[in-house]
All heavy atoms as an XYZ file, in Angstrom:
937
protein
N      16.982     -7.093      7.453
C      15.793     -6.279      7.359
C      14.763     -6.964      6.513
O      15.032     -7.509      5.451
C      16.127     -4.928      6.713
C      17.067     -4.007      7.561
S      16.273     -3.321      8.935
C      16.092     -1.679      8.433
N      13.541     -6.867      6.927
C      12.383     -7.508      6.253
C      11.689     -6.378      5.508
O      11.701     -5.206      5.945
C      11.431     -8.160      7.192
C      12.064     -9.228      8.029
O      12.672    -10.103      7.473
N      11.960     -9.152      9.327
N      10.994     -6.757      4.407
C      10.236     -5.752      3.649
C       8.750     -5.916      3.980
O       8.256     -7.037      4.194
C      10.483     -5.929      2.141
C      11.829     -5.522      1.728
C      11.999     -5.565      0.249
C      13.339     -5.069     -0.196
N      14.376     -6.109     -0.047
N       8.023     -4.813      4.007
C       6.619     -4.787      4.348
C       5.864     -3.918      3.399
O       6.319     -2.837      2.993
C       6.395     -4.243      5.802
C       7.015     -5.143      6.856
C       8.387     -4.980      7.209
C       6.244     -6.144      7.471
C       8.893     -5.845      8.183
C       6.811     -6.954      8.508
C       8.115     -6.815      8.812
O       8.727     -7.590      9.768
N       4.667     -4.355      3.042
C       3.754     -3.538      2.282
C       2.875     -2.729      3.258
O       2.272     -3.293      4.189
C       2.816     -4.420      1.433
C       1.643     -3.719      0.787
C       2.150     -2.971     -0.428
C       0.560     -4.725      0.393
N       2.754     -1.424      3.036
C       1.876     -0.612      3.786
C       0.802     -0.211      2.731
O       0.984      0.684      1.912
C       2.531      0.699      4.298
C       3.815      0.438      5.100
C       4.384      1.756      5.583
C       3.565     -0.487      6.320
N      -0.327     -0.929      2.709
C      -1.466     -0.699      1.752
C      -2.356      0.357      2.284
O      -2.843      0.291      3.417
N      -2.715      1.333      1.402
C      -3.643      2.427      1.763
C      -5.011      2.073      1.156
O      -5.130      2.038     -0.083
C      -3.119      3.736      1.218
C      -1.714      4.046      1.791
C      -4.068      4.840      1.566
C      -0.920      5.070      1.031
N      -5.971      1.910      1.988
C      -7.339      1.546      1.561
C      -8.169      2.797      1.422
O      -8.326      3.574      2.350
C      -7.988      0.489      2.388
C      -7.372     -0.836      2.033
C      -6.229     -1.260      2.621
C      -7.933     -1.578      1.029
C      -5.625     -2.488      2.195
C      -7.375     -2.755      0.575
C      -6.222     -3.225      1.169
O      -5.613     -4.412      0.778
N      -8.664      2.975      0.235
C      -9.355      4.258     -0.170
C     -10.867      3.931     -0.409
O     -11.163      2.969     -1.110
C      -8.718      4.778     -1.471
O      -7.305      4.865     -1.260
C      -9.280      6.076     -1.950
N     -11.722      4.786      0.095
C     -13.153      4.597     -0.177
C     -13.477      5.012     -1.579
O     -12.855      5.917     -2.144
C     -13.852      5.449      0.853
C     -12.878      6.539      1.131
C     -11.492      5.941      0.977
N     -14.507      4.369     -2.155
C     -15.003      4.788     -3.434
C     -15.580      6.228     -3.293
O     -16.018      6.626     -2.260
C     -16.139      3.898     -3.953
C     -15.627      2.605     -4.575
C     -16.767      1.807     -5.214
O     -17.938      2.140     -4.935
O     -16.424      0.952     -6.020
N     -15.538      6.934     -4.413
C     -16.147      8.288     -4.400
C     -15.174      9.336     -4.986
O     -14.085      8.978     -5.424
N     -15.605     10.502     -4.932
C     -14.773     11.546     -5.564
C     -13.506     11.853     -4.758
O     -13.452     11.619     -3.531
C     -15.716     12.813     -5.561
C     -16.701     12.555     -4.479
C     -16.845     11.089     -4.418
N     -12.500     12.339     -5.454
C     -11.268     12.738     -4.811
C     -11.523     13.984     -3.978
O     -12.278     14.871     -4.424
C     -10.224     13.042     -5.930
C      -8.897     13.577     -5.314
C      -9.908     11.790     -6.712
N     -11.001     14.068     -2.773
C     -11.247     15.286     -1.915
C     -10.755     16.542     -2.658
O      -9.867     16.478     -3.499
C     -10.358     14.993     -0.704
C     -10.169     13.546     -0.690
C     -10.166     13.065     -2.092
N     -11.338     17.636     -2.320
C     -11.008     18.928     -2.977
C      -9.531     19.266     -2.604
O      -9.023     18.801     -1.559
C     -11.953     19.928     -2.464
C     -12.480     19.340     -1.198
C     -12.433     17.848     -1.410
N      -8.871     20.143     -3.391
C      -7.424     20.483     -3.175
C      -7.184     20.974     -1.749
O      -6.135     20.646     -1.179
C      -7.168     21.547     -4.196
C      -8.132     21.337     -5.246
C      -9.392     20.737     -4.616
N      -8.076     21.705     -1.139
C      -7.826     22.250      0.165
C      -7.810     21.172      1.260
O      -7.238     21.332      2.344
C      -8.830     23.323      0.585
C     -10.267     22.857      0.634
C     -11.028     23.002     -0.692
O     -10.402     23.212     -1.757
O     -12.255     22.869     -0.638
N      -8.429     20.004      0.937
C      -8.331     18.837      1.865
C      -7.220     17.937      1.442
O      -6.397     17.510      2.303
C      -9.696     18.093      1.819
C      -9.552     16.812      2.598
C     -10.807     18.941      2.331
N      -7.067     17.645      0.212
C      -6.100     16.674     -0.323
C      -4.689     17.277     -0.180
O      -3.710     16.572      0.106
C      -6.341     16.346     -1.740
C      -5.544     15.185     -2.300
C      -5.687     13.890     -1.491
C      -5.954     14.882     -3.736
N      -4.506     18.552     -0.412
C      -3.151     19.177     -0.351
C      -2.341     18.892      0.937
O      -1.224     18.391      0.920
N      -2.972     19.216      2.108
C      -2.269     18.958      3.368
C      -1.983     17.460      3.633
O      -1.013     17.097      4.157
C      -3.211     19.481      4.447
C      -4.093     20.498      3.713
C      -4.192     20.032      2.304
N      -2.947     16.592      3.152
C      -2.706     15.139      3.256
C      -1.444     14.684      2.457
O      -0.595     14.000      2.983
C      -3.929     14.367      2.844
C      -5.088     14.607      3.803
C      -3.659     12.882      2.668
C      -6.481     14.057      3.366
N      -1.412     15.143      1.201
C      -0.286     14.795      0.341
C       1.056     15.355      0.847
O       2.065     14.694      0.779
C      -0.529     15.216     -1.113
C      -1.718     14.484     -1.760
S      -1.723     12.667     -1.501
C      -0.281     12.223     -2.436
N       0.996     16.505      1.480
C       2.194     17.088      2.128
C       2.639     16.198      3.245
O       3.840     15.949      3.448
C       1.903     18.524      2.599
C       2.922     19.119      3.611
C       4.037     19.753      2.906
C       4.962     20.522      3.855
N       5.806     19.760      4.688
N       1.669     15.788      4.075
C       2.017     14.920      5.201
C       2.595     13.558      4.717
O       3.530     13.056      5.274
N       2.045     13.052      3.610
C       2.539     11.844      3.025
C       3.938     12.004      2.584
O       4.871     11.201      2.853
C       1.674     11.275      1.896
C       2.332     10.112      1.121
C       0.322     10.846      2.414
N       4.215     13.131      1.818
C       5.574     13.375      1.352
C       6.554     13.525      2.553
O       7.662     13.107      2.451
C       5.573     14.636      0.561
N       6.106     14.121      3.607
C       6.930     14.272      4.820
C       7.294     12.881      5.421
O       8.430     12.633      5.788
C       6.303     15.114      5.861
C       6.213     16.594      5.456
O       6.903     16.992      4.471
O       5.445     17.359      6.154
N       6.301     11.987      5.479
C       6.551     10.633      6.027
C       7.501      9.877      5.090
O       8.426      9.183      5.576
C       5.264      9.875      6.255
C       5.532      8.376      6.655
C       4.432     10.532      7.335
N       7.287     10.004      3.782
C       8.105      9.298      2.796
C       9.562      9.829      2.949
O      10.528      9.020      2.955
C       7.619      9.501      1.391
C       6.217      8.758      1.232
C       8.617      8.937      0.342
C       6.225      7.301      1.521
N       9.747     11.124      3.090
C      11.098     11.669      3.275
C      11.736     11.183      4.549
O      12.893     10.824      4.555
C      11.052     13.191      3.223
C      12.464     13.786      3.187
C      13.276     13.336      1.978
O      12.786     13.530      0.806
N      14.412     12.799      2.197
N      10.940     11.086      5.608
C      11.422     10.584      6.905
C      11.892      9.133      6.726
O      12.992      8.743      7.246
C      10.382     10.683      7.983
C      10.826     10.253      9.338
C       9.711     10.299     10.347
O       8.638     10.857     10.101
O       9.959      9.766     11.448
N      11.116      8.343      6.003
C      11.492      6.903      5.790
C      12.752      6.802      4.887
O      13.584      6.013      5.153
C      10.254      6.188      5.083
N      12.892      7.714      3.937
C      14.088      7.714      3.109
C      15.277      8.114      3.932
O      16.390      7.428      3.855
C      13.938      8.724      1.985
C      13.017      8.291      0.852
C      12.891      9.375     -0.276
C      12.005      8.883     -1.381
N      11.925      9.868     -2.440
N      15.143      9.109      4.792
C      16.247      9.529      5.618
C      16.657      8.454      6.621
O      17.835      8.350      6.978
C      15.882     10.834      6.380
C      15.711     12.035      5.491
O      16.112     12.021      4.304
O      15.119     13.041      5.969
N      15.698      7.668      7.059
C      15.955      6.546      8.014
C      16.494      5.299      7.329
O      16.833      4.309      7.925
C      14.684      6.235      8.818
N      16.448      5.275      5.974
C      16.896      4.075      5.260
C      15.841      3.017      5.188
O      16.128      1.880      4.874
N      14.589      3.380      5.543
C      13.539      2.387      5.581
C      12.698      2.328      4.235
O      12.060      1.337      3.985
C      12.590      2.678      6.742
N      12.722      3.424      3.486
C      11.915      3.532      2.278
C      12.466      2.610      1.166
O      13.699      2.601      0.925
C      11.851      5.003      1.849
C      11.088      5.208      0.543
C       9.745      5.412      0.473
C      11.605      5.313     -0.780
N       9.393      5.608     -0.859
C      10.513      5.516     -1.684
C      12.886      5.135     -1.416
C      10.646      5.668     -3.037
C      12.999      5.242     -2.735
C      11.907      5.534     -3.566
N      11.634      1.904      0.461
C      12.031      1.090     -0.666
C      11.315      1.622     -1.935
O      11.968      1.852     -2.947
C      11.679     -0.385     -0.496
C      12.010     -1.229     -1.714
C      12.399     -0.943      0.770
N      10.010      1.834     -1.854
C       9.251      2.249     -3.048
C       7.859      2.662     -2.569
O       7.337      2.168     -1.531
C       9.106      1.079     -3.976
C       8.325      1.375     -5.264
C       8.894      2.177     -6.253
C       7.098      0.916     -5.423
C       8.197      2.470     -7.424
C       6.336      1.130     -6.578
C       6.927      1.898     -7.611
N       7.244      3.600     -3.258
C       5.838      3.929     -2.996
C       5.174      4.404     -4.251
O       5.785      4.758     -5.249
C       5.635      5.005     -1.870
C       6.158      6.344     -2.293
O       7.338      6.583     -2.388
N       5.180      7.254     -2.504
N       3.857      4.311     -4.305
C       3.084      4.778     -5.421
C       1.606      4.806     -5.179
O       1.104      4.127     -4.267
N       0.875      5.568     -5.976
C      -0.550      5.652     -5.903
C      -1.119      4.883     -7.064
O      -0.425      4.683     -8.140
N      -2.340      4.408     -6.961
C      -2.980      3.644     -8.016
C      -4.228      4.321     -8.490
O      -4.918      5.026     -7.733
C      -3.303      2.248     -7.498
C      -2.203      1.407     -7.014
C      -2.701      0.198     -6.260
C      -1.290      1.014     -8.157
N      -4.543      4.213     -9.788
C      -5.804      4.695    -10.356
C      -6.914      3.861     -9.787
O      -6.750      2.788     -9.205
C      -5.784      4.638    -11.835
C      -4.934      5.666    -12.532
N      -5.339      7.000    -12.651
C      -3.639      5.630    -12.972
C      -4.391      7.676    -13.252
N      -3.326      6.863    -13.424
N      -8.157      4.345     -9.976
C      -9.350      3.665     -9.501
C      -9.483      2.284    -10.015
O      -8.943      2.004    -11.138
C     -10.557      4.517     -9.865
N     -10.148      1.378     -9.349
C     -10.309      0.000     -9.834
C     -10.969     -0.125    -11.233
O     -10.734     -1.092    -11.953
C     -11.244     -0.670     -8.796
C     -11.038      0.170     -7.579
C     -10.809      1.536     -8.078
N     -11.767      0.876    -11.635
C     -12.369      0.790    -12.933
C     -11.361      0.805    -14.042
O     -11.642      0.449    -15.189
C     -13.318      2.013    -13.106
O     -12.592      3.213    -13.004
N     -10.109      1.179    -13.771
C      -9.055      1.184    -14.823
C      -8.329     -0.120    -14.931
O      -7.479     -0.309    -15.768
C      -8.001      2.313    -14.545
O      -7.337      1.994    -13.295
C      -8.666      3.694    -14.426
N      -8.675     -1.056    -14.059
C      -7.970     -2.384    -13.966
C      -8.324     -3.288    -15.137
O      -9.378     -3.198    -15.681
C      -8.284     -3.037    -12.652
N      -7.419     -4.199    -15.422
C      -7.660     -5.246    -16.345
C      -7.250     -6.501    -15.619
O      -6.141     -6.596    -15.039
C      -6.843     -5.133    -17.613
O      -7.142     -3.851    -18.224
C      -7.080     -6.242    -18.624
N      -8.151     -7.541    -15.669
C      -7.867     -8.779    -15.012
C      -7.561     -9.882    -15.979
O      -8.305    -10.035    -16.978
C      -9.108     -9.224    -14.096
C      -8.788    -10.589    -13.403
C      -9.330     -8.128    -13.029
N      -6.493    -10.619    -15.767
C      -6.075    -11.762    -16.642
C      -6.349    -13.077    -15.885
O      -5.921    -13.203    -14.734
C      -4.666    -11.631    -17.030
C      -4.279    -10.314    -17.730
C      -2.803    -10.145    -17.811
C      -4.948    -10.226    -19.100
N      -7.015    -14.004    -16.557
C      -7.246    -15.326    -15.871
C      -6.944    -16.446    -16.845
O      -7.377    -16.417    -18.012
C      -8.771    -15.480    -15.525
C      -9.202    -14.635    -14.416
C     -10.752    -14.956    -14.111
N     -11.233    -14.164    -13.013
C     -11.729    -12.954    -13.096
N     -11.795    -12.322    -14.292
N     -12.186    -12.357    -12.049
N      -6.260    -17.492    -16.346
C      -5.981    -18.635    -17.175
C      -7.254    -19.461    -17.223
O      -7.846    -19.718    -16.157
C      -4.854    -19.396    -16.579
C      -4.463    -20.575    -17.458
C      -3.250    -21.304    -16.864
N      -3.749    -21.989    -15.698
C      -3.074    -22.942    -15.055
N      -1.807    -23.198    -15.413
N      -3.555    -23.515    -13.955
N      -7.609    -19.942    -18.371
C      -8.844    -20.777    -18.522
C      -8.633    -21.669    -19.785
O      -8.432    -21.099    -20.904
C     -10.057    -19.939    -18.601
C     -11.300    -20.814    -18.707
C     -12.599    -20.045    -18.599
C     -13.768    -20.987    -18.660
N     -15.043    -20.338    -18.662
N      -8.699    -22.961    -19.618
C      -8.665    -23.921    -20.698
C      -7.416    -23.708    -21.589
O      -7.546    -23.652    -22.864
C      -9.948    -23.854    -21.553
C     -11.136    -24.193    -20.740
O     -11.059    -25.031    -19.830
O     -12.242    -23.646    -21.020
N      -6.259    -23.484    -21.024
C      -5.058    -23.275    -21.771
C      -4.847    -21.926    -22.369
O      -3.951    -21.666    -23.144
N      -5.793    -21.013    -22.148
C      -5.696    -19.698    -22.680
C      -5.709    -18.709    -21.539
O      -5.920    -19.052    -20.390
C      -6.901    -19.435    -23.634
C      -6.651    -18.281    -24.541
O      -5.548    -17.709    -24.572
O      -7.617    -17.891    -25.256
N      -5.540    -17.429    -21.826
C      -5.648    -16.384    -20.838
C      -6.726    -15.399    -21.266
O      -6.627    -14.824    -22.358
C      -4.296    -15.645    -20.630
C      -4.445    -14.471    -19.661
C      -3.198    -16.641    -20.160
N      -7.739    -15.289    -20.449
C      -8.872    -14.412    -20.764
C      -8.600    -13.035    -20.064
O      -8.055    -13.014    -18.985
C     -10.147    -14.996    -20.211
C     -10.481    -16.405    -20.676
C     -11.795    -16.872    -20.104
C     -10.661    -16.370    -22.216
N      -9.014    -11.986    -20.703
C      -8.870    -10.654    -20.219
C     -10.207     -9.996    -20.064
O     -11.047     -9.996    -20.988
C      -7.983     -9.862    -21.267
C      -7.647     -8.516    -20.842
S      -6.377     -7.738    -21.914
C      -6.988     -8.104    -23.612
N     -10.415     -9.423    -18.871
C     -11.658     -8.644    -18.643
C     -11.356     -7.285    -18.053
O     -10.321     -7.120    -17.314
C     -12.613     -9.408    -17.677
O     -11.933     -9.631    -16.424
C     -13.089    -10.696    -18.272
N     -12.152     -6.308    -18.383
C     -11.987     -4.947    -17.833
C     -12.656     -4.897    -16.502
O     -13.640     -5.568    -16.200
C     -12.625     -3.980    -18.803
C     -11.905     -3.801    -20.098
O     -10.685     -4.075    -20.102
O     -12.530     -3.433    -21.088
N     -12.025     -4.019    -15.639
C     -12.669     -3.788    -14.338
C     -11.878     -4.503    -13.275
O     -11.033     -5.329    -13.518
N     -12.291     -4.241    -12.048
C     -11.524     -4.842    -10.881
C     -11.796     -6.359    -10.713
O     -12.808     -6.871    -11.204
C     -12.084     -4.109     -9.665
C     -13.470     -3.710    -10.104
C     -13.418     -3.375    -11.573
N     -10.856     -7.004    -10.071
C     -10.978     -8.365     -9.741
C     -12.164     -8.630     -8.755
O     -12.941     -9.486     -8.828
C      -9.699     -8.963     -9.182
C      -9.739    -10.329     -8.702
C      -9.933    -11.406     -9.625
C      -9.681    -10.637     -7.316
C      -9.994    -12.723     -9.180
C      -9.723    -11.976     -6.933
C      -9.921    -13.012     -7.867
N     -12.240     -7.707     -7.768
C     -13.291     -7.745     -6.748
C     -13.914     -6.392     -6.640
O     -13.192     -5.386     -6.572
C     -12.646     -8.134     -5.328
C     -12.062     -9.501     -5.431
C     -13.673     -8.033     -4.279
C     -11.290     -9.986     -4.219
N     -15.209     -6.354     -6.652
C     -15.978     -5.142     -6.435
C     -16.014     -4.880     -4.941
O     -16.173     -5.802     -4.141
C     -17.426     -5.280     -6.957
C     -17.523     -5.507     -8.470
C     -17.299     -4.291     -9.263
O     -17.405     -3.160     -8.785
O     -16.949     -4.432    -10.463
N     -15.843     -3.652     -4.549
C     -15.918     -3.317     -3.126
C     -16.116     -1.866     -2.910
O     -15.961     -0.984     -3.824
N     -16.417     -1.484     -1.664
C     -16.590     -0.067     -1.315
C     -15.269      0.633     -1.024
O     -15.199      1.826     -0.936
C     -17.525      0.051     -0.117
C     -18.910     -0.382     -0.468
C     -19.877     -0.221      0.687
C     -21.286     -0.665      0.273
N     -22.222     -0.437      1.336
N     -14.216     -0.152     -0.742
C     -12.895      0.346     -0.566
C     -11.952     -0.457     -1.533
O     -12.209     -1.568     -1.866
C     -12.392      0.138      0.875
C     -13.161      1.025      1.851
C     -12.677      0.833      3.271
O     -12.244     -0.273      3.658
O     -12.637      1.832      4.025
N     -10.823      0.173     -1.891
C      -9.889     -0.484     -2.746
C      -8.488     -0.020     -2.372
O      -8.309      0.965     -1.735
C     -10.216     -0.217     -4.189
C     -10.147      1.289     -4.569
C      -8.967      1.800     -5.068
C     -11.288      2.078     -4.420
C      -8.923      3.183     -5.380
C     -11.249      3.437     -4.811
C     -10.035      3.949     -5.257
O      -9.968      5.270     -5.558
N      -7.500     -0.759     -2.862
C      -6.146     -0.415     -2.664
C      -5.838      0.797     -3.499
O      -5.819      0.694     -4.717
C      -5.189     -1.599     -2.999
C      -3.686     -1.382     -2.767
C      -3.426     -1.146     -1.288
C      -2.889     -2.503     -3.264
N      -5.659      1.951     -2.897
C      -5.453      3.205     -3.658
C      -3.998      3.587     -3.760
O      -3.608      4.434     -4.569
N      -3.166      2.997     -2.928
C      -1.710      3.284     -2.971
C      -1.009      2.404     -2.024
O      -1.622      1.686     -1.213
N       0.344      2.490     -2.023
C       1.095      1.664     -1.132
C       2.483      2.261     -0.981
O       2.921      3.068     -1.762
C       1.257      0.253     -1.738
C       1.873      0.272     -3.094
C       3.325      0.130     -3.223
C       1.222      0.454     -4.224
C       3.935      0.166     -4.471
C       1.798      0.463     -5.478
C       3.150      0.368     -5.569
N       3.117      1.824      0.090
C       4.499      2.129      0.401
C       5.176      0.815      0.756
O       4.585      0.036      1.493
C       4.674      3.181      1.528
O       4.037      4.380      1.080
C       6.133      3.425      1.840
N       6.338      0.585      0.284
C       7.147     -0.546      0.671
C       8.293     -0.036      1.581
O       9.005      0.842      1.172
C       7.732     -1.282     -0.576
C       6.732     -1.634     -1.624
C       8.547     -2.556     -0.084
C       5.642     -2.529     -1.188
N       8.384     -0.598      2.771
C       9.438     -0.205      3.676
C      10.197     -1.437      4.153
O       9.728     -2.575      4.010
C       8.875      0.512      4.996
C       8.200      1.807      4.636
C       7.951     -0.375      5.752
N      11.419     -1.234      4.598
C      12.140     -2.331      5.238
C      12.331     -1.929      6.685
O      12.533     -0.765      7.038
C      13.491     -2.577      4.581
C      14.401     -1.368      4.350
C      15.537     -1.729      3.518
O      15.663     -2.831      2.908
N      16.488     -0.818      3.390
N      12.117     -2.932      7.554
C      12.187     -2.717      9.017
C      12.729     -4.004      9.626
O      12.604     -5.052      9.037
C      10.737     -2.440      9.483
N      13.303     -3.849     10.788
C      13.895     -5.052     11.432
C      12.815     -6.046     11.858
O      13.105     -7.256     11.975
C      14.607     -4.513     12.671
C      14.092     -3.170     12.867
C      13.523     -2.658     11.581
N      11.600     -5.606     12.128
C      10.504     -6.497     12.558
C       9.134     -5.805     12.334
O       9.074     -4.735     11.803
C      10.678     -6.841     14.021
C      10.779     -5.646     14.919
O      10.283     -4.550     14.566
O      11.446     -5.743     16.011
N       8.102     -6.573     12.610
C       6.732     -6.074     12.450
C       6.513     -4.767     13.176
O       5.848     -3.874     12.629
C       5.725     -7.145     12.804
C       4.246     -6.756     12.648
C       3.927     -6.394     11.213
C       3.336     -7.874     13.182
N       7.001     -4.679     14.367
C       6.823     -3.443     15.182
C       7.355     -2.210     14.416
O       6.723     -1.163     14.376
C       7.453     -3.593     16.540
C       6.686     -4.453     17.526
O       5.483     -4.716     17.226
O       7.286     -5.003     18.447
N       8.531     -2.393     13.836
C       9.071     -1.250     13.061
C       8.194     -0.875     11.874
O       8.008      0.262     11.620
N       7.681     -1.884     11.178
C       6.813     -1.642     10.063
C       5.481     -0.991     10.509
O       4.946     -0.102      9.904
C       6.498     -2.905      9.278
N       4.967     -1.458     11.622
C       3.753     -0.898     12.136
C       3.917      0.597     12.525
O       3.009      1.402     12.345
C       3.274     -1.682     13.374
C       2.743     -3.076     13.038
C       2.487     -3.818     14.418
C       1.471     -3.041     12.237
N       5.094      0.941     12.963
C       5.384      2.381     13.305
C       5.231      3.247     12.027
O       4.631      4.306     12.026
C       6.702      2.532     13.950
C       6.972      3.950     14.445
C       5.843      4.460     15.425
O       5.338      3.696     16.242
O       5.574      5.674     15.314
N       5.812      2.723     10.930
C       5.615      3.506      9.676
C       4.180      3.543      9.210
O       3.672      4.517      8.765
C       6.533      2.900      8.559
C       7.961      3.155      8.805
C       8.931      2.209      9.132
C       8.639      4.357      8.803
N      10.145      2.821      9.323
C      10.000      4.152      9.143
C       8.209      5.735      8.584
C      10.938      5.141      9.166
C       9.161      6.726      8.634
C      10.501      6.490      9.033
N       3.478      2.431      9.426
C       2.056      2.405      9.109
C       1.222      3.407      9.970
O       0.327      4.086      9.431
N       1.586      3.529     11.233
C       0.961      4.499     12.152
C       1.125      5.911     11.654
O       0.262      6.719     11.662
C       1.499      4.364     13.567
C       0.920      3.244     14.354
C       1.478      3.259     15.801
N       1.182      2.032     16.472
C       2.019      0.986     16.465
N       3.252      1.111     16.005
N       1.646     -0.124     17.074
N       2.358      6.206     11.225
C       2.658      7.578     10.710
C       1.834      7.886      9.504
O       1.263      9.009      9.409
C       4.124      7.704     10.422
C       4.974      7.660     11.647
C       6.528      7.660     11.313
C       7.315      7.448     12.546
N       8.230      8.557     12.825
N       1.685      6.912      8.570
C       0.863      7.173      7.400
C      -0.613      7.269      7.777
O      -1.346      8.167      7.285
C       1.038      5.977      6.383
C       2.257      6.042      5.541
C       2.296      4.854      4.610
C       2.322      7.311      4.702
N      -1.129      6.422      8.697
C      -2.483      6.493      9.077
C      -2.787      7.878      9.705
O      -3.889      8.429      9.486
C      -2.824      5.380     10.095
N      -1.814      8.435     10.471
C      -2.057      9.668     11.077
C      -2.224     10.818     10.073
O      -3.116     11.648     10.201
C      -0.841     10.073     12.042
C      -0.840      9.342     13.316
C      -1.932      9.796     14.257
O      -2.493     10.874     14.150
N      -2.256      8.952     15.241
N      -1.427     10.803      8.978
C      -1.539     11.921      8.025
C      -2.607     11.682      6.971
O      -3.167     12.654      6.458
C      -0.194     12.203      7.370
C       0.876     12.629      8.401
C       0.319     11.095      6.538
N      -2.856     10.420      6.656
C      -3.847     10.162      5.593
C      -5.215     10.035      6.161
O      -6.207     10.454      5.499
C      -3.460      8.893      4.821
C      -2.133      9.030      4.142
C      -4.559      8.470      3.825
C      -1.585      7.808      3.457
N      -5.381      9.409      7.378
C      -6.720      9.262      7.850
C      -7.505      8.050      7.337
O      -8.723      7.988      7.533
N      -6.823      7.199      6.598
C      -7.484      6.033      5.981
C      -6.812      4.766      6.601
O      -5.711      4.803      7.123
C      -7.292      6.008      4.474
C      -7.959      7.133      3.697
C      -7.554      7.111      2.235
C      -9.509      7.046      3.811
N      -7.505      3.631      6.414
C      -6.881      2.338      6.924
C      -5.588      2.038      6.204
O      -5.568      2.184      4.960
C      -7.952      1.318      6.618
C      -9.235      2.071      6.432
C      -8.871      3.402      5.929
N      -4.646      1.584      6.983
C      -3.347      1.152      6.422
C      -3.170     -0.351      6.807
O      -3.196     -0.684      8.002
C      -2.143      1.937      7.005
C      -2.390      3.430      6.824
C      -0.880      1.470      6.407
C      -2.379      3.924      5.414
N      -2.999     -1.212      5.767
C      -2.748     -2.618      5.993
C      -1.279     -2.894      5.939
O      -0.663     -2.513      4.911
C      -3.488     -3.456      4.990
C      -3.330     -4.918      5.157
C      -3.991     -5.752      4.060
O      -3.992     -5.398      2.925
O      -4.560     -6.789      4.426
N      -0.714     -3.548      6.928
C       0.716     -3.805      6.991
C       0.872     -5.329      6.795
O       0.315     -6.068      7.573
C       1.387     -3.351      8.340
C       2.794     -3.715      8.373
C       1.161     -1.831      8.532
N       1.660     -5.732      5.765
C       1.850     -7.130      5.531
C       3.296     -7.392      5.132
O       3.890     -6.640      4.327
C       0.994     -7.564      4.295
C      -0.491     -7.568      4.634
C      -1.318     -7.912      3.422
N      -1.043     -9.285      2.935
C      -1.626     -9.742      1.849
N      -2.421     -9.015      1.131
N      -1.380    -11.008      1.439
N       3.849     -8.468      5.741
C       5.263     -8.789      5.365
C       5.300     -9.494      4.021
O       4.430    -10.158      3.538
C       5.663     -9.822      6.482
C       4.383    -10.399      6.926
C       3.313     -9.365      6.743
N       6.484     -9.224      3.317
C       6.773     -9.911      2.107
C       7.339    -11.316      2.402
O       7.914    -11.524      3.470
C       7.890     -9.166      1.336
C       7.337     -8.070      0.447
C       6.885     -6.832      0.973
C       7.255     -8.248     -0.913
C       6.370     -5.876      0.186
C       6.795     -7.256     -1.766
C       6.306     -6.077     -1.201
N       7.234    -12.186      1.477
C       7.912    -13.458      1.530
C       9.419    -13.220      1.422
O       9.834    -12.297      0.686
C       7.418    -14.377      0.321
C       8.242    -15.627      0.313
C       5.942    -14.617      0.441
N      10.232    -13.893      2.126
C      11.698    -13.588      2.182
C      12.300    -13.986      0.803
O      11.676    -14.621     -0.066
C      12.404    -14.211      3.334
C      12.506    -15.718      3.304
O      12.313    -16.302      2.219
O      12.803    -16.278      4.344
N      13.567    -13.624      0.545
C      14.209    -13.809     -0.707
C      14.378    -15.294     -1.109
O      14.496    -15.573     -2.263
C      15.618    -13.141     -0.692
C      15.508    -11.639     -0.669
O      14.434    -11.087     -1.074
O      16.505    -11.045     -0.273
N      14.266    -16.182     -0.135
C      14.391    -17.617     -0.471
C      13.118    -18.225     -0.910
O      13.049    -19.351     -1.341
C      14.901    -18.369      0.792
O      13.875    -18.404      1.750
N      12.017    -17.394     -0.894
C      10.748    -17.896     -1.269
C       9.929    -18.448     -0.124
O       8.783    -18.909     -0.307
N      10.531    -18.473      1.063
C       9.819    -18.971      2.258
C       9.100    -17.798      2.880
O       9.535    -16.625      2.805
C      10.782    -19.572      3.240
C      11.363    -20.904      2.733
C      12.404    -21.404      3.715
N      13.540    -20.468      3.625
C      14.337    -20.155      4.609
N      14.176    -20.728      5.786
N      15.319    -19.317      4.459
N       7.949    -18.090      3.499
C       7.285    -17.096      4.261
C       8.037    -16.815      5.533
O       8.294    -17.676      6.316
C       5.858    -17.543      4.558
C       4.997    -17.561      3.345
C       4.845    -18.722      2.612
C       4.294    -16.410      2.961
C       4.028    -18.743      1.483
C       3.512    -16.406      1.822
C       3.410    -17.591      1.089
N       8.458    -15.539      5.743
C       9.127    -15.144      6.919
C       8.167    -15.099      8.106
O       6.996    -14.784      7.896
C       9.793    -13.791      6.735
N       8.639    -15.478      9.233
C       7.776    -15.413     10.426
C       7.704    -13.917     10.865
O       8.688    -13.320     11.171
C       8.392    -16.217     11.564
C       8.307    -17.699     11.340
C       6.849    -18.218     11.292
O       6.017    -17.723     12.115
O       6.592    -19.104     10.417
N       6.479    -13.311     10.813
C       6.381    -11.980     11.245
C       6.688    -11.895     12.763
O       6.192    -12.746     13.538
C       4.965    -11.579     11.016
C       4.213    -12.799     10.457
C       5.236    -13.882     10.326
N       7.503    -10.991     13.103
C       7.909    -10.830     14.582
C       7.373     -9.509     15.031
O       7.150     -8.605     14.287
C       9.435    -10.940     14.704
O      10.075     -9.933     13.983
C       9.933    -12.306     14.350
N       7.249     -9.413     16.309
C       6.801     -8.156     16.889
C       5.346     -8.208     17.335
O       4.775     -9.282     17.410
N       4.831     -7.105     17.656
C       3.431     -6.907     18.146
C       3.310     -7.039     19.506
O       3.240     -7.676     20.346
C       2.468     -7.762     17.429
C       1.531     -6.972     16.567
C       0.297     -7.729     16.232
N      -0.136     -7.136     15.006
C      -0.948     -7.646     14.179
N      -1.515     -8.811     14.422
N      -1.269     -7.111     13.102
């Protein structure tokens, strides 16, 4: 089984009101439970806004620290789910389920395999 990141891209702006966000979060919880029941779920989590980020950069033998995001943008990685699937098609199916309930773009990317080599993504 390969591991895949399902990245949830969130637009800048205010958080939706509870009457909008509540059903979305219920749908996410349902998909996560389905993935757990199927043995596909590895880990998931939400992230605070990019303004809370701290970036560390090596420079001249030292590490510099700056507040704020690495890249400014109108969308940012707002959360993620890690799943294991036999191939890209399996991971894309979990991504589709999340996209259906969240309504935001979901980026699916394979992890590097345990040996440190880039696994050949299969499927599609």
